[in-house]
C-alpha positions as CSV (number, residue, x, y, z in Angstrom):
1,M,-83.1,36.7,-91.2
2,A,-87.1,36.8,-91.3
3,S,-89.0,34.6,-88.8
4,L,-92.0,32.7,-89.5
5,V,-94.5,32.1,-86.7
6,V,-97.7,30.1,-86.7
7,E,-100.5,31.9,-84.5
8,V,-103.8,30.3,-83.2
9,I,-106.2,33.5,-83.7
10,S,-109.7,31.7,-83.7
11,R,-111.4,28.5,-82.7
12,T,-114.5,27.3,-84.7
13,L,-116.9,24.3,-83.9
14,C,-116.4,21.9,-87.0
15,G,-119.2,19.5,-87.9
16,R,-116.6,17.4,-89.8
17,I,-114.2,16.3,-86.9
18,P,-115.1,15.7,-83.2
19,E,-113.4,18.8,-81.8
20,Q,-112.7,22.4,-82.1
21,A,-110.9,23.5,-85.5
22,L,-107.9,26.0,-84.8
23,L,-107.8,28.8,-87.6
24,L,-103.9,29.6,-87.9
25,E,-102.2,32.6,-89.2
26,E,-98.7,32.5,-90.5
27,R,-96.9,35.8,-89.7
28,V,-93.3,36.4,-91.0
29,Y,-91.5,38.9,-89.0
30,P,-88.5,40.8,-90.0
31,A,-85.3,40.2,-88.8
32,E,-84.8,43.9,-87.5
33,I,-87.3,46.3,-85.9
34,M,-88.6,48.6,-88.2
35,P,-87.6,52.6,-87.9
36,D,-90.8,53.4,-86.2
37,G,-90.2,51.2,-83.4
38,V,-93.0,48.7,-84.3
39,L,-92.3,45.2,-84.4
40,S,-94.9,44.7,-87.6
41,F,-95.7,41.3,-89.5
42,Q,-97.0,40.1,-92.6
43,V,-99.5,37.5,-93.0
44,S,-98.4,34.9,-95.4
45,A,-101.3,32.2,-95.0
46,R,-104.3,31.7,-93.1
47,K,-105.8,28.3,-93.1
48,C,-107.1,25.4,-90.6
49,A,-105.2,23.1,-88.6
50,Y,-106.9,20.2,-89.8
51,G,-107.5,21.2,-93.2
52,Q,-105.1,19.0,-94.9
53,E,-106.4,15.9,-92.9
54,C,-109.8,16.8,-94.3
55,Q,-108.6,17.3,-97.9
56,L,-107.0,13.7,-97.6
57,A,-110.2,12.1,-96.2
58,G,-112.1,13.3,-99.2
59,I,-114.0,15.9,-97.4
60,P,-113.9,19.2,-98.8
61,C,-113.4,22.0,-96.8
62,R,-113.5,25.7,-97.5
63,W,-111.0,26.4,-94.3
64,S,-108.1,24.1,-95.6
65,G,-106.2,26.7,-97.0
66,L,-105.6,25.0,-100.3
67,N,-107.7,27.3,-102.3
68,P,-106.0,30.6,-102.8
69,N,-109.1,32.5,-104.1
70,Y,-110.8,32.0,-100.5
71,D,-109.6,33.7,-97.7
72,P,-111.1,32.0,-94.4
73,L,-110.6,34.8,-92.0
């Protein structure tokens, strides 16, 4: 069965929260190693770790991961 891993790939200074925002990437790894021996992955989502909190607070944020037409990374 495939496994889902969330990796921090970048950090950025956000003016909306008093700390650094973590930019995350959800990666899906296959259950078995591919025939070429490389453990490759597919990216299923890219988003900010604080995107949902900003949306709930009414702060529009392009990094939230809720807009399917915008890839933040």
